[in-house]
N, C-alpha and C positions, 0 to 999 in steps of 0.2 A: 505493499499500500504506499502510495507517494503521495507526500503534501508539499503544495507549491507555498512557500512562504516569500512574502513580497519584500524585497531586499530596498533599503534606504538608498538614495542616490547622495552623492557628496554635496549638493546643494541644500538637500533637505537638513543634512548633518550640520552644516554650516549655520543654518537659520536656528536650529535647536539650540546649538552652542551660543550663538548670539543672545537669543532670548535669556539664557541661564546666566551668562557672563554680566551683561552690559545693562545699564540703567540710567536715566537723564541725570540723576544726582551725581554720577561719576564725574559729569562733565562739569556741574556747578561748583561741587567741592575742590575740585582740583584747579579749576579757573580762579576761585577765590583765593587758593594758596599762592598761586603763582601768576595770574594774569593771563596775556597772550604769549609769554614765554613758554608757558605749557604744550604749544604746538611742537616745540623741538622736544619736549621732553616726552611727548606721546609717541612720537618716532621713534626715540631712541628704546623706549621701555617695550614697544610693541615688536621691533625688529629684534632685539638683542635679550629680550626676557621672555614675552608672551608666546611669541611663536615657538620656540624651544620648549618652553613648558608644556602647551598644548600638545606638540607632538610626541615629547615623554609619555604622556597621558594615554596616547593614542596606542603607544606600542605595549604600556603595562596593560591597558584593557584588552589588547589581543592576545598577551602571554596568559593572563589570568582571566579567561572568559569564563571559566567554571566557577569563579569566586564571586560570590554576591555582596561581600563585606565593604567594597571599595578600597581604600588606603589600607585600613586595619588588615586587610586579608593579605594585600600585598606584602605588607611588614612582615605578618605572620609567615609567608612564604619565605621569605628572604632572611629574616633574623630571628624569628621564633614569636612565642606567645606572649611574654613579657614586654618585649618593645612594641608587640601590636597592641596589647593593651593599653600602654601610654599614649601610642597614637590615637586611640579610640577615645582616651580621657581627654586628650588635646582637643579632638575634634568637638567634643561635648562641651568642655569648659569655657571654650573660647567663643562661646555664645551668651555667655554670661554678661559682658558688657554690652552686646549687641541687645539682648533683652531689657537691660537697662535704660537703653535709649529710646527704644520704640515707643513706649508709652508718651515720651517727650513728643515724638513726631506726631502722634496721633492728637496731642493737644495743639500743637502747631497747625495741623490741616484743619482742625475744628475752629479755630481762631481766625482763618482766613475764610472758612465756609460761612460762618455767622456775622463776623465784623469786618472781613475785607481787609484787614490789616494784622499785622503779627506784635503791635504794639503793647496788646494785652499780657502776652508771655513774657516780653522784656521787661514789663514794668513791676512782674511779681517779685515778690522776696523768694531767694531761691530754696530756702528750707522749706516754705510753706508749699511752693509749687511741687517740689521734689516730693513733698508728703502726699500730694496728689496724685503724682505719677505713680507712688508706690500702691496707692489705694486702686488705681487702673489696673496696675500688673497683677494685684492678687485677685482681683476679679477675674481676669482672663487664665489666670493660673487655676482658680476654682471651676471655671467653666471646661477647661481642657481636662480637669481631672473628673468631669462628668460625661465626658465622651462627646460632648457638642462639638461636632465638625462642619456645622452649615455655615459658620462664619468664613472657615478655610476656603469653601467652594465659592462664596461671593467675593470674598478677598482677592483668590486667584484671577476670577473675571475682572476685578478692578485693577489688578495688577497688570494685566495682558493690555487693558484699556490705557493705563498709565505710561506702559511701555511705548504704545504706538503714539500717543499723545507727544511723547519726547522727541520722536522722529519728526512727527508734524510741526513741533516748535521750530526745530533746526531748518527743515525746509522752508517754513513761512518766513522767519527771520532773515536768514540768508536772502531771500528773495525781496525783503520789505523794503530796501533802498530803492530797487527798482521799479516793484509794483506800487508801492504807496508813498514813495519819496521820503522814506524815514532816513533821518541823519545820525550817522554813527556817532555813538558817545566817547569812543577811543578816536582823537583827533590826528594822531600820528602813527600812520602805518608803514614802516620800513623796515629793513632787515635789523636793526637794533630793536625793534619791538617784541621780537620773537626770540631774541637771543639770550638763554638763561646765563647769570651769574652764578658760576659752579662753586659757590662759597658756603660756609656753614650754614646758613639760613637755608639755602637752596636744599641741601643734603637731608635736613629736618622734615622736608616736604615729602620725599619719594616714597615713603610706606604708603601714602594715600593713594600713589600711582599703583602700586602692588596691590593694595585693597581693591582697587578698581578692576583690575583685570584676571583676578585669581577666581578659582571656582572651576576651571574647566575641567576638572576629574570628574564632575557630575556626568559628563558626555561617554566616560569611558565604557559603560556596559554596551553601548552601541556600536562599537568599533567592528565587532563581527557579524552585525545587522547589514553592514555596507555591500554594495557590489564591487567585487574586486578591491576589498580594502588596503591590499599592497600598494595601489596606486592611488585610491581615491580618496584614502583617509587623508594624506598631505594635501591634496587639493582642497578638501573641505576645510583643513585647518588653515591653511593660506586664504581661503575665501574667508573665513571668520576674522582672521586678522585684519583683512582687508576691509570688512565690514566696521568692525570696531574703530579702526583707524581712521575710516571716512566718517564714522559718527562724532568721535572724538575731535578730530581736525575742524569739521564743519561745526561741531556745537561749540567748539573753543572761539570760533569766528564768530558765531550767533552772539556769544556772550560779549565778545568785545563790541559788537555793533550796540548792545542795549547797556553795557556797564563800563565805564571807562577803565581802562587796563592798569593806569598809574593812579586810580583813585577809587579801588574797590571799597563798596559798603563793607561795614565791620561785622554786619549780620547776614552776609551772604550765604553762609553755610545754612543757617537756620530757615532763611526766608528768600533765599534766591530762586528758587524753583516757582514761589509764587508771584514774587516781582516779575519775575520773566514772563509767566503767562497773562499778567496784569497788563504789562507794557504791550504785549502781543496783540490782547484784545484793543486797546487804544491805538495801535497801528490800523487795525483792521475794521474798526467802528462798531465792535460788539461789546464794548464795554468790560465787566467783569465776568461776563459767561465763561470763557475759556477758563480762567482762573479757578472760579467756584468747581466747574466740572474736575478739573484737574484735584484740587483740594479734595473732592469727596471721594474721588477715586484713590488719592493717596492714604487719606482717613481709613477707607477699608483696606487697603492693600496692606497698611501697617498693622492692621488689626490682625490679619491673616497671618502675616509674618511673626507677629508675637505668638500664636496659637501653635503654628508649625514649628518654630523654634525651640518652644518649650517641649514640645512631644518628641519631634523625630529625632533629634541628635541623642536624646536621653536613650530612645528605644534601641539606637543602633549601637551605642555603648553597651547597654545590657544583653541584647541579640547576639552580638559578635563577641562578647567579652567573656575570657576564661575564668570559670567559678574560682579558681585559685587565686584570683587577682580581685575579684568583686564579692563583697560581702553578700549573703542571700537575702539580708534583711533588706539591701537597696534594691533588689530586683522585685520585691513584693509588688503585686497589683492589686488593684481594687476591682469591685465587681463590673466596672467599664474598661477594663484592662490598662488602665492608666498604672503606670510604677509610681505609686503614692510617695514612698520614701524619697524616691528621685526628685519628685515635684517638691516636696518639702525642702529638701537641699538647695534646689533651685531658687524657691522663694527666699531662703536666709542668704545665699550669696548675692541675689540681685537686690533683694532688699538693703544690704550693707553697702552695695555699689551706688545704690539711688541716693542713700541719704548722707554717708559720711562725706563724700566731697563738696555738698551745699554748705559745710560748716566753714570750708575755708575758701570757698570759689565765690568771688562777690557778688556777681549778676547773672542772671539767665543766660545770656548770650555768651558768656565766657563757658559758663557750665555746659551750655549745648556744644560748642565747638570743641571743650575737652574732652566730652564724652565721645563725640565723632573722632576726633584724634585718637583717643585710646582704643576704639574699635580698629583704626588702621594700624595700631602696634600690635595687638593682641590676635585679630583675625587672620593674617598671614601666618602665625605660627603654625597652624594646620598645614599650610601649603609647604613648610619645611619637610615634613613627612613624605610628601610625594617624591621629592628629590632625595630624600633617604633611601625610600624604597627603589629609585630607579639606580643610585650609586650601588646599592646591594646587589640588584640584578645584574647589572653590567660590569661591575668592579670586582664581585667575587667569582673565583673559578667555578665554585661549586654550583652555583645559580646560573651560570651561563647557559647550561644544557636546557633549561626552562625555556629559551628563547628559540629553541630551533624548529619548533611547529608554528611559530607566531605568523600570523597572516600579514602582519604591519611590522616593519621595523624603521625605527627613526634614524639612527646611524649604525651602519655596519661593522665599524670598527670599535671593539669594546674599550679601548683607551681612551679614544675621542669622546665617545657616549660618556663615559664615567667622568670626564673632566668637564663636558657642559653640565653634567648633572651637579657636580660641585661648584661650577660658576653659579648655576640658579639658586643653590643652597646659601652660598656665601651672601651673595647678592640680596637674598631675601632677609637674612640674618642682619646684614649691614642697614638694610633700610629700617626695620624694626626698630635696631639700637639706635639709630639717629632719630628715630621718631619719638623717642622719650622726651626729648627736649621740648618744653612747650612753646606754642607758636601765637603770635597775636597779643602777647603782654610783654611788660617792660622786663628785662632779663634782671636776675639776682635781687628780684623784691621778694616778699614774704608769700605771696600768691604765686609766683615763679616757682620757688622751692616747693611749695606744697603740691603743685601740679607735678612736678618732676619727680618727688618721692611717690605719689599715686601712680605714676606712669612707670617707675621701675617695680613698685612693689607688688601692683595687680597682677601682672602675669607670673612673676615669680611664686604668689601666694596660690593662683588658680592652679598653675601646672604643678607646684609641689603638693598641692594636696591629693594630687594622685599618686604620690607615692606611701601614702598612709593607708590607702584602701588596701592593698595587697597584706599589710601587717593586719589589718582587722580582719580580713577575710581568712587569714591564717588560724587566728583565734576563734573565730565564730563559725566558719563553715565545716568543724569536724562533726 
């Protein structure tokens, strides 16, 4: 009995990767950091980092096509279960700062829906607003524990709408000077406008670029679903890099038209997406309609992201984790199938990360920017495991035989392949290390030192907790 399975073509794979990796916020946040010099930064990061990263992922997806656990299972096959557990722990725990920020995003979006500005959020006392943020998070944590998944479905649809609105924004803004006679806010457009100054300040911003282009390992399960993956996967990844590059470059040009590259608003990270759609509506004579539509979609998308990020990474950790390293009590589920003790630990860690910073950071705009920057430091730590797995696959003689039947191979020479893996690992680690230095505030003030301490301690504490669990497991799992 034969079955005809429809194969993916490389164009479909590229589009799938684009929706996974890219979002309009990537354009706004990196423009806020670098202005129009980000154009050169995008070219460098896409060609020297993103493309080899995506092609490595393709090779490992091909080699480990029978493994359903993603990066953790790659590590398990190349280094063993203990290191695989640490990879799974890292994948889960880096979502803690992500979850701490998402309720902020919901409040910002709702402020633009109901008041058409972000002033209400900026005017709040940080400790009071963060207390509201904590309540919002706990509500969604409770809903997730009850198995309520309808918000995920609505949010996924809203997220798709938001994605296409981001593309629409880029196209309409770039066309605005010729279509509606819009004048560029950036007045000087020459070679010096785009050339970065590679100094200390610049290198503190590259973690946000890494944060923007990471996540392509999520497409690894589809490598062997391709028609002729040995030649079509690389085509798909080159097409993906081209689409991301086109969106990043045109998006940065669009931001330069709306916001003066030499005088960027201090709250652009918090409110830039809404400012952009508000101005776009003014360009085309539709008032605040586009901005409100985007804000509604963003609010629903953020809600879905909260519920998905509470649930999915935790279940991946528990589902793929070795019982020698994870306490049985941590895997306990309630009648809705939710790992309730894992939810409780999530609530405690997120609660600490929501409240403690509000004590030492003076205003909501600084607090929002800090938490976003913290995500750009912590979230890429999970990408490091992708490169660790690739180095183990191609650099260790005992693992090289695993690649013999792979349908796709990034680089045939093992030494060169290993060096490329080391390059991506070192660059990611360097970007995360430089990202710990606070941005947007005066250096060596009390708040600067407070943010620096939080940026260093947060990833150390979150990852370090993972070394405690195996000790608890050894005592309690007997």
